[in-house]
N, C-alpha and C positions, 0 to 999 in steps of 0.2 A: 504494500500500500504506500502510495506517495504521500509524503508529509506536505501539508498545505499551510504554510506559516502565515498567510494573510488573515486567517481567523484569529491567530494570536495577536497580530499587529492591531487588529480592531479592538480586541478585548484587553490589551495591555493596560490602558488607563484604569479600567475596572479592576484588574488584578492588583495594580499598584495601590489603589485605595484599600483593598483588602490587606495588602502588606503593611500599610500604616496602622491598621487596626490590630494586626498581629503584633507589631512592635509595641504599640500602646498597651495592650493587654499584658504582654510579657514584662514590660518595664514596671507597670504597677504591681504585678505579681511578685517580681523579685524584690521590689522595695518593701512591700508588705511582708514578704517572706523573711526579709532581713529583720524587720521589727518582731515578727513572730519568733524567729530564731533567738533573738536577744532575750525576749521574755521567757522562752523555754529554758535557756541556760540559767537565767536568774531564778526561775522557779525550781530548777533541779538543785539549786544551792539553798533552797528554803529549808527552814527547820520543821515545816509542817509535812508530816509523812503522807497525808492524804493528797496534798498538792503534788508532791514528788511522784506519787503513784499514778495520779491522773496524767501527768506529763509523760511518764514512761509509757503509759497505755496509749496515749496519743501518738507518740513516736512509733511504737510497735504497729499500731493500726495503719498509719500512713505508709510505713515502709513495707508492710505485709499485705497490702491490697493494691490492685491496679489503679492508676490514676484515672483511667476511663470510668471505673466504678465510682470513684470519689466525685467526679464531675456529675455523674447521674444522681448521686445522693444529694449533693448540694442543690441541684436544680429541681429535682422531682420530689425528694423526700422532705426537704425543709418546708415547702408550701403546706404539707400535711400538718405541720406544727404551727401554722399560721404565719409563716415567713414567706411572703411572695416576693422573690428576688428576681429582677430582670436578668436576661441572658448575659449581658456584658458583665454585670456585677457578680453573677454566679460564677462565670468563668474566672474572673480575677480571684474570687474567694477560694475556689477549688485549687487553682494553681498555687496561690500563696500559702495555703495551709499545707499543701504537699511539699512545697519548696522549703517552708519554715522548718520542717522536721530535719531536712538534710543540711540546711544552713546552720542549725543549732550544733550539728556535729562538727562543721567547719570551725565554728566559734570556739567550741571546746578544744579543738586541736590548736587553734591560735593561742588560747589561754595557756596551754602547756608550753608554748614556745617563749613566753615572757619570763625573763629571769626572776626567780623568787626574791632575789635581793632587792629589786626595785620596790616590791610590795612591802617588804620588811622595813626598808628605809622610809617609805611613806608613812607607815604606822608609827615608826619611831618619832616622826615629826608631828604626830598627833592628828593625822588626817583620818577622817571617818571613812567607813567602807564605801558608802555611796559616792563620796568625792573621789576616792581612789579609783573607783570603777569609771567615773565620767572623765577624769583628768588623765589617768595613766593607762588603765587597762583597755578600755574600749577603743581609744584612738589607735593604739598599737595593733589590737586585734583586727580592726577594720583594714589597716594597711596589709597585714599578713594574709588576710583571706580574700583580698581583691582578685588575685588570679583565679582561684576556684569559684569565687562568686560570679566572675565573668563567664566561666564555663557553665555554671548553673543557669545563667541567663540564656546562654546558647541552647541548653537543654529545654528551657521553657519555650523558646521560640519554636522548636520542633514539636514539643508536646502540645502547644496551643492548637495544633491541627485537630486534636481530639475535640475541641470545643465546637466543631462543626456539627457534632452529634446533637447538641442542644439548640442548634439553629443560629448560633452566632455567625454573622456574615464576615468572617475573617478571610484570609487568603485561600485556605482549602475550600471553604464553603462557596466562595466566589468562583473558584475553579469548577466546582460541581455545577453551579448555575450556568456558567459559560458552556460547559459540555452539554447540559440539557438543551441549550438553545442551538448549538452548532453541530452537535453529535460528532465532534472531533476530539475525542479523548486523548489520543497520543500526543498531539501537539500541545494541548492545554496542560496536560500533566507534566510534560517535559519543561514547559515554560515555568510552571509552578515550582517544580523541583529546582530550576535554575535560580529563581528568586530566593528560595530558602537557602540554597547553597551560597549565594552572594552574601546574604545576611550572616550566615554562620562563618563564612570565610573571613569576613571583616572582623567579626568578634574574635575569631581565632588569632588573628594578627594582633589585636589589642591584648588578648590573654598572654601571648608570648612576651610582649613588651612589659606587661605588668609583672610577669614572673621574674624577668631580669631586674626590674626595679625593686621588687620585694626581696630578691636575693641580695642586692646591694644594700638594702635597708637592714637586713639581718646581720650583714657584715659590719 
C-alpha cells in the first residue's frame, strides 16, 4: 500500500494542538506528582503509625496496579462517590498520583545522598527540623533528582496516551479522530509516533545535560 502523506499534511495542525494538550497534561502531572512525592516522604517520617501505613499502602497500590486501571478508577469510580471530575482534571489527577509514588522514591534516594554532617551542623546551630528541610534538605534534593525527574516527565508524556480511553482529546485521541475521518491509519500513526519521538528526544537531551550538571554538583 502506498503511503499518502497529504492526509497528514492537512491534519498536522490538528495533531499539533493535541501535542500541546499532551505536554500541558504531563507538565501539570509531574508538578503535582512532585508535590505528592514530597508529602509522601514527609508522611513516611511521621510519628503516626496509621499515616505511615496509609502511605505505604498507597505506594504499594500505585506500583502494583496498571496505570490504565488507575485512570479508569479516577474517572469512573470517583463520580460514584459524588466527585464528578472532568476529563482533563481526571487525567492530571490519575497521572500525578501515579507519578507521586515513584517520585517519592527518587526523593528518598536524594535524601540519602546528602551528607549527614550538614544536618548535624544545622541542628547544632539551633535550626528547627522544618527550617532545615526548607533551607538545606529540599533544595539539594531537588537538584539531585532533576535528571530522573526529567525522565519521569518523559514517561508521563508517553503514558498520557492512555488518557484517550476516557475521551481526553490529546495527541493519541486526535490521531484516532483523524483516522476515523480519513481511514488512513498508517500515515497518521507514523506521524503521531514521530511527534512523540520528537518530544521524548528533546527531553532526553535535556536529561543528559542535567545528569552532567548534577554530577558536577555532587563533586
